[in-house]
C-alpha positions in Angstrom: -22.4 8.7 21.6 -21.7 10.8 18.5 -19.5 9.3 15.8 -17.4 12.5 16.3 -16.4 11.3 19.7 -16.7 7.5 19.4 -14.1 5.6 21.4 -11.4 3.6 19.5 -8.6 1.2 20.6 -5.3 1.0 18.7 -3.2 -2.1 19.0 0.4 -1.6 17.8 2.4 1.6 18.4 5.2 1.5 15.9 5.7 4.7 13.8 2.5 4.2 11.9 0.4 2.9 14.8 1.5 5.9 16.9 0.5 8.3 14.1 -2.9 6.7 13.8 -3.6 6.9 17.5 -2.4 10.5 17.6 -4.8 11.4 14.8 -7.7 9.9 16.7 -6.7 11.8 19.8 -6.4 15.1 18.0 -9.9 14.7 16.6 -11.3 14.2 20.1 -11.9 10.4 20.2 -11.3 8.6 23.5 -8.4 6.4 22.5 -7.1 3.4 24.3 -3.6 2.2 23.2 -1.6 -1.0 23.6 1.8 -2.1 22.5 3.9 -5.1 23.4 6.6 -2.7 24.5 4.7 -0.6 27.0 7.2 2.2 26.9 5.8 3.2 23.5 2.5 4.3 25.1 4.2 7.2 27.0 4.0 9.9 24.3 0.4 9.1 23.5 -0.6 9.0 27.1 0.8 12.5 27.4 -1.6 13.5 24.6 -4.6 12.0 26.5 -4.6 8.3 25.5 -5.6 5.6 28.0 -2.9 2.9 28.3 -4.1 -0.7 28.3 -2.0 -3.2 30.3 -3.0 -6.0 27.9 -4.3 -6.4 24.4 -7.5 -7.9 25.9 -8.0 -4.8 28.0 -7.6 -2.6 24.9 -10.1 -4.7 22.9 -12.6 -4.5 25.7 -12.4 -0.7 25.9 -13.9 0.2 22.5 -16.3 -1.2 19.9 -13.8 -0.2 17.2 -10.4 -1.9 17.3 -7.7 -0.7 14.9 -4.7 -3.1 14.5 -1.4 -1.9 13.0 1.3 -4.5 13.5 4.3 -5.5 11.4 2.9 -8.7 9.9 -0.3 -10.7 9.7 1.5 -13.3 11.8 1.8 -10.7 14.5 -1.9 -9.9 14.2 -2.8 -13.6 14.6 -0.4 -13.9 17.6 -2.1 -11.0 19.3 -5.8 -11.6 18.4 -6.1 -15.4 18.6 -5.9 -15.5 22.4 -8.6 -12.8 22.5 -11.2 -14.6 20.4 -13.7 -14.7 23.2 -13.6 -11.0 23.6 -14.0 -10.1 19.9 -17.7 -10.8 19.5 -19.7 -7.7 18.5 -16.5 -5.7 17.8 -15.3 -4.2 14.5 -11.7 -5.1 13.8 -9.9 -2.7 11.3 -6.7 -4.3 10.3 -4.3 -1.7 8.9 -1.3 -4.1 8.8 0.5 -4.4 5.5 -0.1 -7.8 3.9 -1.4 -9.7 0.9 -5.0 -10.2 -0.4 -4.9 -13.8 0.6 -3.9 -12.9 4.2 -6.6 -10.3 4.4 -9.3 -12.9 3.3 -8.0 -15.4 5.8 -8.2 -12.8 8.6 -11.7 -11.8 7.6 -12.9 -15.4 7.7 -11.3 -15.9 11.1 -12.7 -12.7 12.5 -16.2 -13.6 11.3 -16.0 -16.9 13.1 -15.4 -15.0 16.3 -18.6 -13.0 15.8 -16.8 -9.7 14.8 -16.9 -7.6 11.7 -13.8 -7.1 9.7 -12.3 -4.3 7.6 -8.9 -4.6 6.0 -7.1 -1.4 5.1 -4.3 -0.3 2.8 -2.7 2.9 4.1 -1.4 5.1 1.2 0.7 7.4 3.3 3.8 7.5 5.5 3.3 8.2 9.2 4.1 11.9 8.8 1.2 12.2 6.3 -1.5 10.7 8.5 -4.5 13.1 9.0 -3.1 15.3 6.3 -4.7 16.3 3.0 -2.8 13.7 0.9 -3.2 10.7 3.1 -5.9 8.1 2.3 -6.7 4.5 3.2 -8.3 1.8 1.0 -10.9 -0.3 3.0 -12.5 -3.6 2.1 -14.6 -6.2 3.9 -17.8 -5.4 5.8 -19.6 -2.6 4.1 -21.9 -2.2 7.2 -18.8 -1.7 9.4 -17.3 0.7 7.0 -20.4 2.9 6.8 -20.9 2.8 10.6 -17.3 3.9 11.3 -16.4 5.9 8.2 -16.5 9.2 10.1 -14.1 8.0 12.7 -11.8 6.4 10.1 -11.7 9.6 8.2 -9.6 11.1 11.0 -6.7 9.2 9.5 -7.2 10.7 6.0 -9.4 10.1 3.0 -11.4 6.9 2.9 -11.7 4.8 -0.3 -14.0 1.9 -0.5 -12.4 -1.0 -2.4 -15.2 -3.6 -2.1 -16.7 -6.3 0.1 -14.0 -8.8 -0.9 -11.7 -8.3 2.1 -8.6 -8.8 -0.1 -9.3 -5.8 -2.4 -7.8 -3.1 -0.1 -4.5 -5.1 0.0 -4.6 -5.6 -3.7 -4.9 -1.9 -4.4 -2.2 -1.2 -1.8 0.2 -3.7 -3.4 -0.6 -2.5 -6.9 0.2 1.1 -6.0 3.4 0.0 -4.2 4.3 -1.9 -7.3 4.2 1.3 -9.4 6.2 3.1 -6.7 8.9 0.4 -6.5 9.1 0.3 -10.3 9.6 4.0 -10.4 12.2 4.0 -7.6 14.1 1.2 -9.4 14.3 3.3 -12.6 15.2 6.4 -10.7 18.0 4.7 -8.8 19.3 3.1 -11.9 19.4 6.5 -13.6 21.3 8.1 -10.7 23.8 5.2 -10.7 24.4 5.7 -14.4 25.1 9.4 -14.3 27.2 9.0 -11.1 29.4 6.6 -13.1 30.7 9.8 -14.8 30.8 11.8 -11.6 27.7 13.8 -12.5 26.0 15.0 -9.3 22.7 13.2 -8.7 21.2 16.5 -7.5 22.0 18.1 -10.9 20.2 15.3 -12.7 17.2 15.2 -10.5 15.3 18.0 -12.2 15.3 16.7 -15.7 14.7 13.1 -14.4 11.6 14.2 -12.4 10.2 16.2 -15.4 10.8 13.3 -17.8 9.1 10.7 -15.5 6.2 13.0 -14.9 5.7 13.5 -18.7 5.9 9.8 -19.3 3.3 9.0 -16.6 0.7 11.1 -18.4 0.4 8.1 -20.7 -1.0 5.9 -17.9 -4.7 6.5 -18.7 -4.1 5.6 -22.4 -2.3 2.4 -21.4 -5.2 1.6 -19.0 -7.7 2.0 -21.8 -5.7 -0.2 -24.1 -5.4 -2.9 -21.4 -9.2 -2.8 -20.6 -10.2 -2.9 -24.2 -7.6 -5.3 -25.4 -6.6 -3.0 -28.3 -2.9 -2.5 -28.0 -1.9 -1.4 -31.5 0.1 1.9 -31.4 1.5 4.5 -33.7 3.7 5.9 -30.9 6.4 3.3 -30.0 5.9 -0.3 -30.8 7.2 -3.3 -29.0 9.5 -4.0 -32.0 11.0 -0.5 -31.7 11.5 -0.9 -27.9 13.0 -4.3 -28.3 15.5 -3.0 -30.8 16.5 -0.1 -28.6 16.6 -1.8 -25.2 20.0 -3.5 -25.7 21.5 0.0 -25.8 20.5 0.5 -22.2 22.0 -2.8 -21.1 25.2 -2.2 -23.1 25.6 1.3 -21.5 25.1 -0.1 -18.0 27.8 -2.7 -18.7 30.2 -0.2 -20.3 29.8 2.2 -17.4 30.3 -0.5 -14.8 26.6 -0.5 -13.6 24.7 -3.7 -12.9 21.8 -4.3 -15.2 20.0 -6.8 -12.9 17.0 -4.6 -12.5 16.4 -4.3 -16.2 17.4 -7.7 -17.7 13.9 -9.1 -17.0 12.3 -6.3 -19.0 14.4 -7.3 -22.0 13.2 -10.9 -21.7 9.6 -9.8 -21.6 10.1 -7.7 -24.7 11.7 -10.6 -26.5 8.8 -12.8 -25.5 6.2 -10.3 -26.7 7.8 -9.9 -30.1 8.3 -13.6 -30.5 4.6 -14.0 -29.6 3.5 -11.9 -32.6 2.9 -8.6 -30.8 5.6 -6.6 -32.5 3.3 -3.8 -33.6 1.5 -3.4 -30.3 2.4 -0.8 -27.7 4.0 -1.4 -24.3 0.5 -1.8 -22.7 0.5 -5.4 -24.2 3.1 -6.4 -21.7 0.5 -6.2 -18.9 -1.4 -9.1 -20.5 1.8 -11.1 -20.9 2.5 -10.9 -17.2 -0.6 -12.9 -16.4 0.3 -16.5 -15.6 -3.3 -17.9 -15.7 
């Protein structure tokens, strides 16, 4: 059978799992679906999916088994009773988790005679199969190459490495950047709202400012990789001297500074450690505990 029409089974039909199954169906892949709450299969069956009464039936239906559940504990709960039926299968786990969990799942899957790919989805459900969606994959390179065309129905495919934990590492790293940005944005909105300034009015300059600041990311990355952090732009000493103004303003305006207090502590530690003339990129090194 051509890879263009290879069968696939999808276990887990939450918002993301349903979007994945719909993408496979839209691309012409025979798709078997299973969910603990069988009612969720209805919309996909209407699109041509084959409902499986049990997870075991879904696994048996296809050589490629895509799992998208809430947690890795859920994955273990579903797959462990099916260990006898996994031999020869390729399990693609797109459940959000940690690198350590991915590595443990890969080891267990290999013990069952199956190949394992872990995936980090960089998209919300509505983006799946669109031009801006992509997925990191790590684990079995053989399985990745064999099923890459099928997996590409979900969006772009990005190989992270044969260490099964690397897809999750990339995923968590990007989410870290996202949550850091969101924290700053929400703090800024809370601050301007303390003087009844409409958040919508402030959104445009805030978006432009953050975009301009992010253009420095490649330069910070170069400094981190090279270990050369000296800067003539804005030293840690300058940032440490200015940062209390942020915290004082939050306090004066009745806004909590709990999101930003740890950053001040890190700046204090950096300067105390002799890095006063370095740029902010030095802080990435100080975050390492080992």
